[in-house]
C-alpha positions in Angstrom: -17.4 0.5 -20.6 -15.5 3.0 -18.5 -11.9 2.3 -17.8 -9.5 4.2 -15.5 -5.8 3.3 -15.9 -3.4 4.5 -13.2 0.3 4.7 -13.5 3.3 6.2 -11.7 3.5 4.4 -8.4 6.7 2.8 -7.0 9.3 2.8 -4.3 10.9 6.1 -3.4 13.2 7.4 -0.6 11.9 9.9 2.0 12.1 13.3 0.6 11.7 12.1 -3.0 9.0 12.7 -5.6 6.5 10.7 -7.7 3.9 11.6 -10.2 0.7 9.6 -10.5 -1.5 9.6 -13.6 -5.0 8.3 -14.2 -6.5 8.3 -17.6 -10.3 7.8 -18.1 -11.8 6.3 -21.3 -15.0 4.7 -22.5 -17.6 7.3 -21.6 -19.4 9.9 -23.8 -20.4 11.9 -20.8 -18.4 14.8 -19.4 -16.3 14.6 -16.3 -17.1 16.6 -13.2 -14.7 16.1 -10.2 -11.5 14.0 -10.3 -9.8 12.9 -7.2 -7.1 10.9 -5.5 -7.6 8.7 -2.5 -5.3 6.4 -0.6 -5.5 3.5 1.7 -2.7 2.4 4.0 -2.7 -1.1 5.6 -5.2 -1.4 8.4 -6.6 2.0 7.7 -9.7 3.4 6.0 -9.5 4.9 2.5 -9.1 8.7 2.7 -9.4 11.6 0.3 -6.0 13.1 -0.6 -7.0 15.7 -3.2 -9.8 16.7 -5.5 -10.1 18.9 -8.5 -13.3 20.2 -9.9 -14.2 20.7 -13.6 -13.3 24.4 -13.3 -9.9 23.6 -11.7 -10.7 24.4 -8.1 -8.8 22.1 -5.7 -8.9 20.8 -2.2 -6.3 18.8 -0.2 -6.1 16.8 2.9 -4.2 18.7 5.6 -1.5 16.1 5.7 -0.5 16.7 2.1 -1.0 20.5 1.7 2.1 22.2 0.3 3.6 18.8 -0.8 1.1 17.4 -3.3 -0.4 19.0 -6.3 -3.4 17.7 -8.2 -4.0 18.8 -11.8 -6.0 17.6 -14.8 -5.9 17.6 -18.6 -9.4 17.8 -19.8 -8.5 17.0 -23.4 -6.9 13.8 -22.3 -9.5 13.0 -19.5 -6.5 12.6 -17.3 -5.8 13.5 -13.7 -2.3 13.8 -12.1 -1.0 13.9 -8.6 2.5 15.3 -8.2 3.9 14.2 -4.8 6.9 15.9 -3.4 8.7 15.7 -0.1 7.3 12.2 0.4 7.2 10.8 3.9 7.0 7.2 5.1 3.5 7.9 6.3 2.5 8.6 2.6 2.9 4.9 2.0 -0.4 3.5 0.7 -2.3 2.2 -2.3 -3.4 5.3 -4.2 -6.7 5.2 -6.1 -8.1 7.8 -8.6 -11.8 8.5 -8.8 -13.7 10.1 -11.6 -17.2 11.5 -11.3 -19.2 11.9 -14.5 -22.0 14.2 -15.2 -24.4 11.2 -14.8 -23.5 11.3 -11.1 -21.8 8.0 -11.4 -18.3 7.6 -10.0 -15.6 5.2 -11.1 -12.5 4.0 -9.3 -9.1 3.1 -10.7 -7.4 -0.2 -9.9 -4.9 1.4 -7.5 -1.2 1.9 -7.6 1.2 1.2 -4.7 3.4 4.0 -3.4 6.0 3.0 -0.9 8.2 5.6 0.8 11.2 3.9 2.5 14.9 4.2 2.8 
C-alpha cells in the first residue's frame, strides 16, 4: 500500500522560509514525476512545482524565483524549499507522486500559514 507522508508546514512571518518534505513508500514501481500543489480556502487546487525523473523542473509563475523543488531518488522523497513567503502563499500544500504504472498518489496535505 502506497503511503505519502508530508512534513514541514507551519506558521511563518512574511518574508520567512519553510521547507516541505514528502516521503513515498510501499511501492515496488519506479517514480516518474513528483509535484507540489496547494489549495487556499475557497480556491481550486493549483500546481506549484513539478520535477521529472531526470530532474527537470517547472514552476507556477507566482512562485518562480522564491520556491525550489528537489528530490532524493534514493529516499523517494520530494522537497519544496519556500523562501520570501507571502500571505498569499497561505494554503494547504499537497505532494503528488506519479509512478511508472501511470497511477498518481496524493499526500495528506500540510498547512502553510504566512502571517504576521
